[in-house]
ROFIVO-201851 format. One record per residue: residue number from 1; x negated, y, z negated of N, C-alpha, C in turn. Coordinates in nm, 2 decimals, decimal comma. Atoms other than C-alpha are relative to their C-alpha. Layout:
BEGIN
NUM	X	Y	Z	X	Y	Z	X	Y	Z
...
This chain:
BEGIN
1	0,02	-0,14	-0,02	0,48	-0,80	3,59	-0,15	0,02	0,05
2	0,13	-0,03	-0,05	0,18	-0,68	3,80	-0,07	0,10	-0,09
3	0,08	-0,09	0,08	-0,10	-0,48	3,63	0,04	0,14	0,01
4	-0,03	-0,14	-0,02	0,01	-0,16	3,79	0,14	0,04	0,00
5	-0,14	-0,02	0,01	0,38	-0,20	3,74	0,03	0,09	-0,13
6	-0,03	-0,08	0,12	0,53	0,06	3,49	0,07	-0,09	-0,10
7	-0,07	0,06	0,11	0,65	-0,05	3,15	0,13	0,07	-0,02
8	-0,13	-0,06	0,01	1,02	0,01	3,12	0,06	-0,04	-0,14
9	-0,06	0,02	0,13	1,16	0,05	2,77	0,15	0,00	0,00
10	-0,14	0,02	0,00	1,51	-0,06	2,69	0,08	0,12	-0,05
11	-0,08	-0,10	0,07	1,63	0,22	2,46	-0,08	0,13	0,00
12	0,07	-0,14	-0,02	1,55	0,59	2,54	-0,02	0,06	-0,14
13	0,02	-0,06	0,14	1,60	0,69	2,17	-0,12	-0,05	-0,07
14	0,12	0,06	0,07	1,35	0,44	2,04	-0,13	0,04	0,08
15	0,11	-0,05	-0,08	1,12	0,54	2,33	-0,06	0,13	-0,05
16	0,04	-0,14	0,05	1,11	0,90	2,20	-0,07	-0,01	-0,13
17	0,07	0,02	0,13	1,02	0,78	1,85	-0,14	-0,06	0,03
18	0,13	0,05	-0,04	0,74	0,58	2,01	-0,09	0,10	0,05
19	0,09	-0,10	-0,06	0,61	0,87	2,21	-0,05	0,10	-0,10
20	0,04	-0,10	0,10	0,61	1,11	1,91	0,02	0,14	0,06
21	-0,02	-0,14	-0,04	0,64	1,49	1,92	-0,10	0,04	0,11
22	0,09	-0,04	-0,11	0,49	1,62	2,25	-0,08	-0,11	0,04
23	0,07	0,12	-0,04	0,39	1,27	2,33	-0,14	-0,03	-0,07
24	0,13	0,01	0,07	0,12	1,28	2,06	-0,05	-0,14	-0,02
25	0,04	0,14	0,02	0,13	0,91	2,00	-0,06	-0,06	0,13
26	0,06	0,05	-0,13	0,06	0,84	2,37	-0,14	0,06	0,02
27	0,13	-0,06	-0,01	-0,23	1,09	2,36	-0,10	-0,08	-0,10
28	0,09	0,07	0,09	-0,37	0,91	2,05	-0,04	-0,14	0,06
29	0,03	0,13	-0,06	-0,34	0,57	2,23	-0,10	0,01	0,11
30	0,09	-0,02	-0,11	-0,52	0,71	2,53	-0,15	0,01	-0,06
31	0,14	-0,01	0,06	-0,82	0,80	2,30	-0,04	-0,13	-0,06
32	0,04	0,12	0,06	-0,81	0,47	2,12	-0,04	-0,11	0,11
33	0,02	0,11	-0,10	-0,81	0,25	2,44	-0,08	0,04	0,12
34	0,08	-0,04	-0,11	-0,96	0,46	2,71	0,08	-0,01	0,13
35	-0,09	0,00	-0,12	-0,66	0,49	2,96	0,07	0,13	0,01
36	-0,09	-0,12	-0,01	-0,43	0,76	3,09	0,14	-0,05	0,01
37	-0,14	0,04	0,01	-0,06	0,73	3,01	0,09	0,11	0,04
38	-0,11	-0,09	-0,04	0,23	0,90	3,18	0,13	-0,06	-0,03
39	-0,13	0,05	0,04	0,58	0,87	3,04	0,11	0,10	0,06
40	-0,11	-0,07	-0,05	0,90	0,98	3,21	0,13	-0,08	-0,04
41	-0,12	0,07	0,05	1,22	0,89	3,03	-0,05	-0,13	-0,08
42	0,04	0,13	0,06	1,19	0,52	2,94	-0,10	-0,07	0,08
43	0,10	0,06	-0,09	0,92	0,45	3,21	-0,14	0,05	-0,03
44	0,13	-0,03	0,04	0,56	0,44	3,12	-0,10	-0,06	0,11
45	0,10	0,05	-0,09	0,27	0,42	3,37	-0,14	0,02	-0,06
46	0,13	0,00	0,06	-0,08	0,33	3,26	-0,11	-0,01	0,10
47	0,11	0,00	-0,09	-0,40	0,41	3,45	-0,13	-0,02	-0,07
48	0,13	0,04	0,06	-0,74	0,26	3,38	-0,04	-0,13	0,04
49	0,05	0,14	-0,03	-0,95	-0,06	3,39	0,11	-0,10	-0,04
50	-0,11	0,11	0,01	-0,74	-0,38	3,40	0,01	-0,04	-0,15
51	-0,01	0,05	0,14	-0,83	-0,50	3,04	0,05	0,11	-0,09
52	-0,05	-0,11	0,08	-0,77	-0,16	2,89	0,15	0,02	0,02
53	-0,15	-0,01	-0,03	-0,43	-0,14	3,07	0,08	-0,10	-0,07
54	-0,07	0,11	0,06	-0,33	-0,48	2,94	0,01	0,03	-0,15
55	0,00	-0,03	0,15	-0,43	-0,38	2,58	0,10	0,11	-0,03
56	-0,10	-0,11	0,03	-0,24	-0,05	2,60	0,14	-0,04	0,02
57	-0,13	0,05	-0,02	0,06	-0,23	2,74	0,05	-0,08	-0,12
58	-0,04	0,08	0,11	0,06	-0,47	2,45	0,03	0,09	-0,13
59	-0,01	-0,09	0,12	0,01	-0,19	2,19	0,13	0,07	0,01
60	-0,12	-0,07	-0,02	0,30	0,00	2,34	0,12	-0,09	-0,03
61	-0,11	0,09	0,03	0,53	-0,30	2,32	0,01	-0,02	-0,15
62	0,00	0,02	0,15	0,43	-0,36	1,96	0,05	0,12	-0,07
63	-0,05	-0,12	0,06	0,48	0,00	1,87	0,15	0,02	0,02
64	-0,14	-0,01	-0,02	0,82	-0,01	2,03	0,08	-0,09	-0,09
65	-0,06	0,09	0,09	0,91	-0,31	1,82	0,00	0,06	-0,14
66	0,00	-0,06	0,13	0,80	-0,12	1,51	0,10	0,11	-0,01
67	-0,10	-0,11	0,00	1,01	0,18	1,60	0,14	-0,05	-0,01
68	-0,14	0,06	0,00	1,31	-0,04	1,67	0,03	-0,06	-0,14
69	-0,02	0,05	0,13	1,26	-0,19	1,32	0,01	0,10	-0,11
70	-0,02	-0,11	0,10	1,28	0,15	1,15	-0,13	0,06	-0,05
71	0,13	-0,05	0,04	0,91	0,22	1,11	-0,02	0,14	0,07
72	0,04	-0,12	-0,06	0,80	0,58	1,16	-0,13	-0,01	0,06
73	0,13	0,02	-0,08	0,53	0,57	1,43	-0,08	0,13	0,01
74	0,09	-0,11	-0,01	0,24	0,80	1,40	-0,14	-0,04	0,04
75	0,14	0,03	-0,04	-0,14	0,82	1,46	-0,05	-0,13	-0,07
76	0,04	0,11	0,08	-0,20	0,57	1,18	0,04	-0,13	0,06
77	-0,06	0,12	-0,06	0,03	0,31	1,33	-0,06	-0,03	0,14
78	0,06	0,02	-0,13	-0,12	0,36	1,68	-0,14	-0,06	-0,02
79	0,14	0,05	0,02	-0,47	0,30	1,54	0,00	-0,14	-0,05
80	-0,01	0,13	0,06	-0,37	0,00	1,33	0,04	-0,11	0,11
81	-0,05	0,10	-0,10	-0,18	-0,18	1,61	-0,10	-0,02	0,11
82	0,10	0,02	-0,10	-0,45	-0,11	1,86	-0,11	-0,09	-0,05
83	0,11	0,08	0,06	-0,71	-0,26	1,63	0,04	-0,15	-0,01
84	-0,04	0,14	0,01	-0,50	-0,57	1,56	0,01	-0,07	0,14
85	-0,02	0,06	-0,13	-0,42	-0,62	1,93	-0,14	-0,03	0,06
86	0,13	0,02	-0,06	-0,79	-0,58	2,02	-0,08	-0,11	-0,07
87	0,07	0,11	0,08	-0,91	-0,82	1,74	0,07	-0,13	0,03
88	-0,07	0,13	-0,02	-0,65	-1,08	1,85	0,05	-0,06	-0,13
89	-0,04	0,05	0,13	-0,55	-1,11	1,48	0,15	0,00	-0,02
90	-0,14	-0,02	0,02	-0,18	-1,04	1,54	0,07	-0,06	0,12
91	-0,08	0,05	-0,11	0,07	-1,25	1,74	0,09	0,11	0,05
92	-0,08	-0,12	-0,04	0,29	-0,94	1,74	0,04	0,07	-0,13
93	-0,04	-0,08	0,12	0,39	-0,66	1,51	0,13	-0,05	-0,06
94	-0,12	0,06	0,05	0,73	-0,83	1,49	-0,02	-0,10	-0,11
95	0,03	0,10	0,10	0,56	-1,11	1,30	-0,04	0,07	-0,14
96	0,03	-0,07	0,13	0,45	-0,85	1,03	0,13	0,05	-0,06
97	-0,12	-0,06	0,06	0,79	-0,68	0,98	0,11	-0,09	-0,01
98	-0,12	0,08	0,00	1,03	-0,96	1,04	0,02	-0,06	-0,13
99	-0,05	0,06	0,12	1,22	-1,05	0,73	-0,07	0,06	-0,13
100	0,08	-0,05	0,12	0,99	-0,84	0,50	0,04	0,15	-0,03
101	-0,04	-0,13	0,04	1,18	-0,51	0,48	0,04	0,01	-0,14
102	-0,04	-0,02	0,14	1,21	-0,38	0,13	0,11	0,11	-0,01
103	-0,11	-0,10	0,01	1,55	-0,21	0,07	0,00	0,07	-0,13
104	0,00	-0,08	0,12	1,53	0,07	-0,17	0,11	0,10	-0,01
105	-0,12	-0,08	0,00	1,87	0,21	-0,12	0,07	-0,01	0,14
106	-0,08	0,02	-0,12	2,14	0,24	0,15	-0,07	0,06	0,12
107	0,06	-0,07	-0,12	1,93	0,47	0,37	-0,15	-0,02	0,02
108	0,15	0,00	-0,01	1,57	0,37	0,31	-0,05	-0,15	0,00
109	0,06	0,13	-0,01	1,38	0,06	0,43	-0,15	0,02	0,01
110	0,15	-0,01	0,00	1,01	0,02	0,37	-0,05	-0,13	0,06
111	0,05	0,12	-0,07	0,82	-0,22	0,60	-0,15	-0,01	-0,02
112	0,14	0,02	0,00	0,47	-0,37	0,57	-0,06	0,05	0,13
113	0,07	-0,04	-0,12	0,22	-0,23	0,82	-0,12	-0,08	0,04
114	0,11	0,09	-0,03	-0,05	-0,49	0,81	0,04	-0,14	-0,05
115	-0,03	0,14	0,04	-0,06	-0,87	0,76	-0,02	-0,01	-0,15
116	0,02	0,01	0,14	-0,21	-0,83	0,41	0,11	0,07	-0,08
117	-0,12	-0,06	0,07	0,07	-0,59	0,31	0,12	-0,09	0,01
118	-0,11	0,10	0,00	0,32	-0,85	0,43	-0,02	-0,11	-0,10
119	0,03	0,11	0,09	0,15	-1,12	0,23	0,02	0,05	-0,15
120	-0,02	-0,06	0,13	0,15	-0,88	-0,07	0,14	0,00	-0,04
121	-0,15	0,00	0,03	0,53	-0,84	-0,05	0,04	-0,14	-0,03
122	-0,05	0,14	0,02	0,58	-1,21	-0,01	-0,05	-0,06	-0,14
123	0,06	0,05	0,12	0,35	-1,28	-0,31	0,08	0,06	-0,12
124	-0,08	-0,06	0,11	0,54	-1,03	-0,53	0,13	-0,07	-0,02
125	-0,14	0,07	0,01	0,87	-1,20	-0,44	-0,01	-0,14	-0,06
126	0,00	0,14	0,04	0,74	-1,55	-0,52	-0,07	-0,02	-0,14
127	0,08	0,01	0,12	0,52	-1,48	-0,83	0,04	0,10	-0,11
128	-0,04	-0,09	0,11	0,59	-1,33	-1,17	-0,12	0,09	-0,04
129	0,12	-0,09	0,03	0,23	-1,19	-1,21	-0,09	0,00	0,12
130	0,08	-0,02	-0,12	0,05	-1,05	-0,91	-0,11	0,10	-0,02
131	0,11	-0,10	0,00	-0,29	-0,88	-0,89	-0,02	0,05	0,15
132	0,03	-0,06	-0,13	-0,33	-0,64	-0,59	-0,14	0,07	-0,01
133	0,13	-0,05	0,01	-0,70	-0,57	-0,54	-0,05	0,05	0,14
134	0,05	-0,05	-0,13	-0,85	-0,35	-0,27	-0,02	0,15	-0,01
135	0,03	-0,14	0,00	-0,95	0,00	-0,17	0,12	0,09	0,00
136	-0,10	-0,10	0,01	-0,76	0,32	-0,20	0,07	0,01	0,14
137	-0,07	-0,03	-0,13	-0,49	0,39	0,07	0,05	-0,12	0,07
138	-0,05	0,12	-0,06	-0,39	0,03	0,13	0,14	-0,03	-0,03
139	-0,14	0,01	0,02	-0,04	0,07	0,00	0,04	-0,09	-0,12
140	-0,02	0,09	0,11	-0,08	-0,13	-0,32	0,11	0,06	-0,10
141	-0,09	-0,06	0,09	0,10	0,11	-0,55	0,14	0,03	0,07
142	-0,12	-0,04	-0,07	0,35	0,23	-0,29	0,10	-0,12	0,02
143	-0,08	0,12	-0,02	0,47	-0,12	-0,20	0,05	-0,07	-0,13
144	-0,05	0,05	0,13	0,48	-0,24	-0,56	0,11	0,08	-0,05
145	-0,10	-0,08	0,04	0,69	0,06	-0,64	0,13	-0,03	0,07
146	-0,12	0,03	-0,08	0,93	-0,02	-0,35	0,06	-0,13	-0,05
147	-0,05	0,12	0,05	0,96	-0,37	-0,48	0,07	0,01	-0,14
148	-0,06	-0,03	0,14	1,03	-0,24	-0,84	0,14	0,06	0,02
149	-0,13	-0,07	-0,02	1,30	0,00	-0,72	0,10	-0,09	0,06
150	-0,10	0,09	-0,06	1,46	-0,26	-0,50	0,05	-0,10	-0,10
151	-0,04	0,10	0,10	1,47	-0,51	-0,79	0,10	0,07	-0,10
152	-0,09	-0,07	0,10	1,63	-0,25	-1,02	0,14	0,03	0,07
153	-0,12	-0,04	-0,07	1,89	-0,14	-0,76	0,08	-0,13	0,02
154	-0,07	0,13	-0,02	1,98	-0,51	-0,70	0,03	-0,07	-0,13
155	-0,03	0,05	0,14	2,01	-0,56	-1,08	-0,08	-0,13	-0,02
156	0,08	0,12	0,03	1,74	-0,83	-1,07	-0,08	0,02	-0,13
157	0,06	-0,04	0,13	1,57	-0,64	-1,36	0,08	0,11	-0,06
158	-0,07	-0,11	0,07	1,71	-0,40	-1,62	-0,07	0,13	-0,01
159	0,08	-0,12	0,01	1,43	-0,15	-1,61	-0,13	-0,01	0,07
160	0,14	-0,01	-0,06	1,10	-0,04	-1,46	-0,09	0,07	-0,10
161	0,10	-0,05	0,09	0,79	0,02	-1,66	-0,13	0,03	0,08
162	0,12	-0,04	-0,08	0,50	0,21	-1,50	-0,11	0,05	-0,09
163	0,10	-0,04	0,09	0,17	0,25	-1,67	-0,14	-0,01	0,07
164	0,14	0,01	-0,05	-0,20	0,31	-1,61	-0,09	0,06	-0,11
165	0,09	-0,05	0,10	-0,50	0,37	-1,83	-0,04	0,15	0,02
166	0,04	-0,14	0,00	-0,59	0,73	-1,92	-0,15	0,01	-0,02
167	0,14	0,00	0,01	-0,96	0,72	-1,85	-0,05	0,14	0,01
168	0,05	-0,14	-0,01	-1,15	1,04	-1,92	-0,12	0,00	0,09
169	0,10	-0,01	-0,10	-1,34	1,10	-1,60	-0,05	0,14	0,01
170	0,06	-0,13	-0,01	-1,55	1,41	-1,66	0,06	0,10	-0,10
171	-0,06	-0,10	0,09	-1,31	1,59	-1,90	0,05	-0,08	-0,12
172	-0,05	0,07	0,12	-1,22	1,50	-2,26	0,14	0,05	-0,02
173	-0,14	-0,03	0,02	-0,85	1,48	-2,33	0,02	0,09	-0,12
174	-0,02	-0,08	0,12	-0,89	1,63	-2,67	-0,02	0,15	0,02
175	0,03	-0,14	-0,02	-1,02	1,95	-2,52	0,10	0,07	0,10
176	-0,10	-0,05	-0,09	-0,74	1,99	-2,27	0,12	0,06	-0,07
177	-0,11	-0,06	0,07	-0,45	2,22	-2,36	0,13	-0,09	0,01
178	-0,13	0,07	-0,01	-0,09	2,09	-2,43	0,01	-0,11	-0,09
179	-0,03	0,12	0,08	0,08	1,80	-2,60	-0,07	-0,12	0,06
180	0,06	0,12	-0,05	-0,03	1,44	-2,55	0,05	-0,03	0,13
181	-0,06	0,04	-0,13	0,22	1,38	-2,27	-0,05	0,10	0,11
182	0,05	-0,09	-0,09	0,10	1,70	-2,10	-0,14	-0,03	0,04
183	0,14	0,04	-0,02	-0,26	1,58	-2,13	-0,01	-0,12	0,09
184	0,01	0,12	-0,07	-0,19	1,24	-1,98	0,08	0,01	0,13
185	-0,08	-0,01	-0,12	0,05	1,36	-1,71	-0,08	-0,01	0,13
186	0,07	0,01	-0,13	-0,22	1,40	-1,44	-0,04	-0,14	0,03
187	0,03	0,14	-0,02	-0,31	1,03	-1,49	0,12	-0,07	0,06
188	-0,12	0,07	-0,03	0,05	0,93	-1,44	0,07	0,06	0,13
189	-0,06	-0,07	-0,11	0,13	1,17	-1,16	0,02	-0,08	0,13
190	-0,02	0,08	-0,12	0,06	0,93	-0,87	0,12	-0,10	-0,01
191	-0,11	0,09	0,02	0,32	0,69	-1,02	0,13	0,08	0,02
192	-0,12	-0,08	-0,02	0,58	0,97	-1,04	0,02	0,03	0,15
193	-0,01	-0,03	-0,14	0,50	1,07	-0,68	0,06	-0,11	0,08
194	-0,05	0,12	-0,07	0,56	0,72	-0,55	0,15	-0,02	-0,03
195	-0,14	0,03	0,04	0,88	0,68	-0,75	0,09	0,10	0,06
196	-0,09	-0,10	-0,06	1,02	1,01	-0,62	0,02	-0,02	0,15
197	-0,02	0,03	-0,14	0,97	0,89	-0,27	0,10	-0,10	0,03
198	-0,09	0,12	-0,01	1,19	0,59	-0,34	0,14	0,04	-0,04
199	-0,13	-0,03	0,06	1,47	0,76	-0,53	0,02	0,15	-0,01
200	-0,03	-0,14	0,02	1,65	1,09	-0,56	-0,04	0,05	-0,14
201	0,05	-0,06	0,12	1,50	1,32	-0,82	0,10	0,00	-0,12
202	-0,10	0,00	0,10	1,82	1,35	-1,01	0,03	-0,14	-0,06
203	-0,02	0,14	0,04	1,86	0,97	-1,02	-0,12	-0,04	-0,09
204	0,12	0,04	0,08	1,50	0,93	-1,15	0,01	0,07	-0,14
205	-0,01	-0,07	0,13	1,56	1,19	-1,42	0,11	-0,07	-0,09
206	-0,11	0,06	0,07	1,89	1,03	-1,52	-0,04	-0,14	-0,06
207	0,05	0,13	0,04	1,74	0,68	-1,54	-0,11	0,01	-0,10
208	0,11	-0,02	0,09	1,43	0,81	-1,72	0,06	0,04	-0,14
209	-0,06	-0,04	0,13	1,65	0,98	-1,99	0,06	-0,12	-0,07
210	-0,06	0,12	0,06	1,83	0,65	-2,04	-0,10	-0,11	-0,03
211	0,10	0,10	0,03	1,51	0,45	-2,07	-0,01	-0,11	0,10
212	0,00	0,11	-0,10	1,57	0,25	-1,76	-0,13	0,01	0,08
213	0,13	-0,02	-0,06	1,26	0,40	-1,60	-0,09	0,06	-0,10
214	0,09	-0,05	0,10	0,96	0,45	-1,82	-0,14	0,01	0,06
215	0,14	-0,02	-0,05	0,62	0,60	-1,72	-0,08	0,04	-0,12
216	0,08	-0,03	0,12	0,36	0,59	-2,00	-0,14	-0,05	0,01
217	0,14	0,05	0,00	-0,01	0,55	-2,07	-0,01	-0,14	-0,05
218	0,01	0,14	0,04	-0,13	0,20	-2,12	0,00	-0,02	-0,15
219	0,01	0,01	0,14	-0,20	0,26	-2,48	0,13	-0,02	-0,07
220	-0,13	0,01	0,06	0,17	0,29	-2,54	0,07	-0,14	0,01
221	-0,06	0,13	-0,02	0,23	-0,07	-2,44	-0,04	-0,09	-0,12
222	0,04	0,09	0,11	0,06	-0,22	-2,75	0,11	-0,03	-0,10
223	-0,10	0,05	0,10	0,28	-0,42	-2,98	0,14	-0,02	0,06
224	-0,13	0,01	-0,06	0,57	-0,44	-2,74	0,01	-0,13	0,08
225	-0,03	0,11	-0,09	0,74	-0,73	-2,55	0,09	0,05	0,10
226	-0,07	-0,06	-0,11	0,87	-0,63	-2,21	0,09	-0,10	0,07
227	-0,10	0,10	-0,07	1,18	-0,84	-2,12	0,08	0,07	0,11
228	-0,09	-0,05	-0,11	1,40	-0,80	-1,81	-0,06	0,13	0,06
229	0,07	-0,12	-0,05	1,15	-0,55	-1,66	-0,09	-0,03	0,12
230	0,10	0,01	-0,10	0,95	-0,49	-1,35	-0,11	0,10	-0,04
231	0,11	-0,07	0,06	0,61	-0,37	-1,48	-0,11	0,02	0,11
232	0,11	-0,03	-0,09	0,34	-0,20	-1,27	-0,11	0,06	-0,08
233	0,12	-0,06	0,06	-0,01	-0,14	-1,41	-0,09	0,04	0,12
234	0,08	-0,06	-0,10	-0,20	0,09	-1,18	-0,14	0,04	-0,05
235	0,14	-0,04	0,04	-0,57	0,18	-1,17	-0,06	-0,10	-0,10
236	0,03	0,10	0,10	-0,63	-0,15	-1,35	-0,15	-0,02	-0,01
237	0,15	0,01	0,01	-1,01	-0,14	-1,27	-0,05	0,08	-0,12
238	0,05	-0,08	0,11	-1,03	0,12	-1,55	0,06	-0,05	-0,14
239	-0,03	0,06	0,13	-0,89	-0,11	-1,82	-0,13	-0,08	-0,06
240	0,10	0,08	0,06	-1,13	-0,27	-2,07	0,05	-0,15	-0,01
241	-0,04	0,14	0,02	-1,12	-0,65	-2,13	0,12	-0,01	-0,10
242	-0,10	0,01	0,11	-0,92	-0,59	-2,45	0,14	0,06	0,05
243	-0,12	-0,06	-0,06	-0,67	-0,36	-2,27	0,07	-0,09	0,10
244	-0,06	0,09	-0,10	-0,61	-0,60	-1,99	0,07	-0,12	-0,07
245	-0,06	0,11	0,07	-0,55	-0,89	-2,23	0,13	0,05	-0,08
246	-0,12	-0,05	0,07	-0,31	-0,67	-2,44	0,11	0,02	0,10
247	-0,10	-0,03	-0,10	-0,12	-0,57	-2,12	0,07	-0,13	0,04
248	-0,05	0,12	-0,06	-0,09	-0,92	-1,98	0,09	-0,08	-0,10
249	-0,08	0,07	0,10	0,05	-1,05	-2,31	0,13	0,07	-0,04
250	-0,12	-0,08	0,03	0,33	-0,79	-2,31	0,12	-0,06	0,09
251	-0,10	0,06	-0,09	0,51	-0,99	-2,03	0,11	-0,08	-0,07
252	-0,11	0,07	0,07	0,85	-1,11	-2,16	0,08	-0,08	0,10
253	-0,09	0,08	-0,08	1,14	-1,32	-2,03	0,06	0,09	0,11
254	-0,07	-0,06	-0,11	1,29	-1,24	-1,69	-0,07	0,13	0,05
255	0,08	-0,12	-0,05	1,01	-0,99	-1,61	-0,10	-0,04	0,10
256	0,10	0,02	-0,11	0,76	-0,95	-1,33	-0,10	0,12	-0,02
257	0,10	-0,10	0,01	0,43	-0,76	-1,34	-0,09	0,00	0,12
258	0,09	-0,02	-0,11	0,21	-0,62	-1,07	-0,12	0,08	-0,05
259	0,12	-0,07	0,05	-0,15	-0,52	-1,16	-0,08	0,04	0,12
260	0,08	-0,05	-0,12	-0,33	-0,30	-0,90	-0,12	0,07	-0,04
261	0,13	-0,07	0,03	-0,68	-0,18	-0,88	-0,10	-0,01	0,11
262	0,11	0,00	-0,10	-0,99	-0,10	-0,68	-0,13	-0,02	-0,07
263	0,12	0,03	0,08	-1,30	-0,26	-0,82	-0,12	0,08	0,04
264	0,11	-0,08	-0,04	-1,52	-0,02	-0,63	0,01	0,14	-0,06
265	-0,02	-0,13	0,05	-1,39	0,28	-0,82	0,03	-0,01	-0,15
266	-0,01	0,02	0,14	-1,45	0,20	-1,19	-0,06	0,13	-0,07
267	0,05	-0,12	0,08	-1,47	0,51	-1,43	-0,03	-0,03	-0,14
268	0,03	0,03	0,14	-1,54	0,32	-1,75	-0,14	0,04	-0,03
269	0,14	-0,04	0,05	-1,84	0,41	-1,96	-0,10	-0,11	0,05
270	0,10	0,10	-0,04	-2,16	0,24	-1,84	-0,02	-0,11	-0,10
271	0,02	0,12	0,09	-2,20	-0,11	-1,98	0,14	-0,06	-0,04
272	-0,13	0,05	0,03	-1,82	-0,16	-2,02	0,05	-0,08	0,12
273	-0,05	0,08	-0,11	-1,69	-0,45	-1,82	0,15	0,03	0,03
274	-0,14	-0,02	-0,04	-1,37	-0,39	-1,62	0,09	-0,12	-0,03
275	-0,10	0,11	0,03	-1,07	-0,59	-1,74	0,05	-0,06	0,12
276	-0,05	0,06	-0,13	-0,96	-0,63	-1,38	-0,10	-0,10	0,06
277	0,10	0,09	-0,06	-1,29	-0,79	-1,27	0,00	-0,13	-0,09
278	-0,01	0,11	0,09	-1,27	-1,02	-1,58	0,12	-0,09	0,03
279	-0,12	0,08	-0,02	-0,91	-1,12	-1,51	-0,01	-0,07	0,13
280	0,01	0,07	-0,13	-0,99	-1,20	-1,15	-0,08	-0,13	-0,01
281	0,08	0,12	0,02	-1,25	-1,45	-1,27	0,07	-0,10	-0,09
282	-0,06	0,09	0,10	-1,06	-1,59	-1,57	0,13	-0,06	0,04
283	-0,14	0,04	-0,02	-0,71	-1,62	-1,43	0,02	-0,06	0,14
284	-0,01	0,04	-0,14	-0,79	-1,73	-1,07	0,08	-0,13	0,03
285	-0,05	0,13	-0,03	-0,67	-2,09	-1,10	0,13	-0,03	-0,08
286	-0,12	0,03	0,08	-0,36	-2,05	-1,32	0,12	0,01	0,09
287	-0,13	0,00	-0,08	-0,03	-2,15	-1,15	0,09	0,11	-0,05
288	-0,10	-0,11	0,03	0,22	-1,87	-1,13	-0,07	0,14	0,00
289	0,07	-0,13	-0,02	-0,05	-1,60	-1,11	-0,06	0,00	0,13
290	0,04	-0,01	-0,14	-0,13	-1,48	-0,76	-0,09	0,13	0,01
291	0,09	-0,11	-0,03	-0,40	-1,25	-0,62	0,02	0,04	0,15
292	-0,01	-0,05	-0,13	-0,34	-1,03	-0,31	-0,12	0,09	0,02
293	0,12	-0,08	-0,03	-0,65	-0,88	-0,15	0,01	0,08	0,12
294	0,00	-0,09	-0,11	-0,69	-0,58	0,08	-0,14	0,04	0,04
295	0,13	-0,05	-0,05	-0,97	-0,45	0,29	0,02	0,14	0,06
296	-0,01	-0,13	-0,06	-1,05	-0,12	0,46	0,09	0,00	0,13
297	-0,09	0,01	-0,11	-0,85	-0,25	0,76	0,15	0,02	-0,03
298	-0,14	-0,03	0,05	-0,53	-0,21	0,55	0,02	0,14	-0,03
299	-0,01	-0,14	0,04	-0,59	0,16	0,49	0,11	0,06	0,09
300	-0,10	-0,06	-0,07	-0,28	0,35	0,59	0,01	0,15	-0,03
301	0,01	-0,14	0,01	-0,39	0,70	0,51	-0,07	0,06	0,12
302	0,06	-0,07	-0,11	-0,58	0,95	0,72	-0,11	-0,09	0,06
303	0,10	0,08	-0,06	-0,81	0,77	0,97	-0,14	0,01	-0,06
304	0,13	-0,02	0,06	-1,12	0,92	0,80	-0,02	-0,08	-0,13
305	0,02	0,07	0,13	-1,04	0,73	0,47	-0,07	-0,13	0,03
306	0,06	0,13	-0,03	-1,13	0,40	0,63	-0,15	0,02	0,03
307	0,14	-0,03	-0,03	-1,46	0,55	0,76	-0,08	0,03	-0,13
308	0,06	-0,03	0,13	-1,53	0,69	0,41	-0,03	-0,13	-0,08
309	0,02	0,12	0,08	-1,48	0,35	0,25	-0,11	-0,09	0,06
310	0,11	0,08	-0,06	-1,71	0,18	0,50	-0,13	0,06	-0,02
311	0,13	-0,07	0,02	-1,98	0,44	0,46	-0,05	-0,03	-0,14
312	0,04	0,02	0,14	-1,98	0,40	0,08	-0,04	-0,15	-0,02
313	0,04	0,15	0,01	-1,98	0,01	0,12	-0,14	-0,02	0,05
314	0,14	0,01	-0,05	-2,29	0,04	0,34	-0,10	0,05	-0,09
315	0,10	-0,06	0,09	-2,46	0,27	0,10	-0,02	-0,09	-0,12
316	0,01	0,09	0,12	-2,38	0,03	-0,19	-0,08	-0,12	0,03
317	0,08	0,12	-0,04	-2,52	-0,26	0,00	-0,15	0,03	0,01
318	0,14	-0,04	-0,01	-2,84	-0,07	0,07	-0,07	0,01	-0,14
319	0,04	-0,02	0,14	-2,87	0,02	-0,30	-0,03	-0,14	-0,07
320	0,02	0,14	0,06	-2,82	-0,35	-0,40	-0,12	-0,07	0,06
321	0,12	0,06	-0,06	-3,09	-0,46	-0,15	-0,12	0,06	-0,06
322	0,12	-0,07	0,06	-3,33	-0,20	-0,29	-0,03	-0,06	-0,14
323	0,02	0,05	0,14	-3,27	-0,33	-0,65	-0,06	-0,14	0,00
324	0,04	0,14	0,00	-3,35	-0,69	-0,54	-0,14	-0,02	0,07
325	0,13	0,01	-0,07	-3,68	-0,61	-0,36	-0,11	0,01	-0,11
C-alpha cells in the first residue's frame, strides 16, 4: 500500500464504532498525531507528513482491532493506542486483548487496555495472592472486580468478599451521623460502584442478602478464615502493618486475594508506616505471591488524570531534592 492510498476497513459496522459519534475519535486522532482524516463509509484518507500518516494508519488499524474485539473506543483509547504506537512498545493492540477477555456474564466482556493491565489479569489467574500497586485510574479495582465476578459466575469460588480500611481523612467517624454501616458506607462506595457495573442490581442485592457477596470494612475481617472466596482489599496503602498482616492471614483454602493500593496516596497518621509498603518489601520473594505494577501510562480515566499524576510526581521529586541539599 502506498503512503497516499486510502485505508479500507472490512466491516462498516465496526468502522462506525471506530469513528465514534460525529467522527469524534477521528478528530481526537488528528489532534494527537497532527494529520487530517477524512472518512467516507469504510474508506479513510489521511493527509499529512509521511511519518505522521504512517503512525495514524497504524493507530486506526489497532483501534479497529479493538472495536472488533468488543472494546468501546473513545478518546482515552485513541490517546493510549497512539502513545503505544509512537513509543514502539506494542506489537499490536491484538497482542493486548488476545485471550485475555474477562467474561462477567453472557453479555459483558471486559478487556485489558494496556500491557500492564493484561499482565495484571494474567497474574491474578496464575497466583492466589496478588498485589496491584500503582496510581489512581489504572483499572486495579475494576479489573480485580471483573475477575472476582467472573470466578463467582463460573463457580470457581463460592463468594466474593470486598473490603477496604476506613481511614479518617479529615473527618472523625464518631462525629458523623448514622449507624456504623452508614458511617463507613462512603469508604466502601467505590467497591459497590464497580460491582454494580459488573452485575444487575437485583442480582447484587440477592447475593448480598444470602452472604454470597460481602462488602465490609477491614476491621470486620479480624478473627475470620475466608475459605472458597475471592477477596479484594482496596486502598491497601491505608492499612497499618498490623492490619495488613491480619488481612493476609485470613486467606483460607480454595481462596484468592487481590490487594490493591497507591503508595503515593497514604492517609495514615504521620509516622505510621503503610502496611502495603511493608508487604511489598517483606513478601517480594515468596513463591505464589505476585506483584503487578502500574504507571501513569496505564491511566484510563480522563486525559487530565495522567497529567495530574505527573505534576505531583515532579513536585514530590523537587521536594525530595530540597530535603537532601
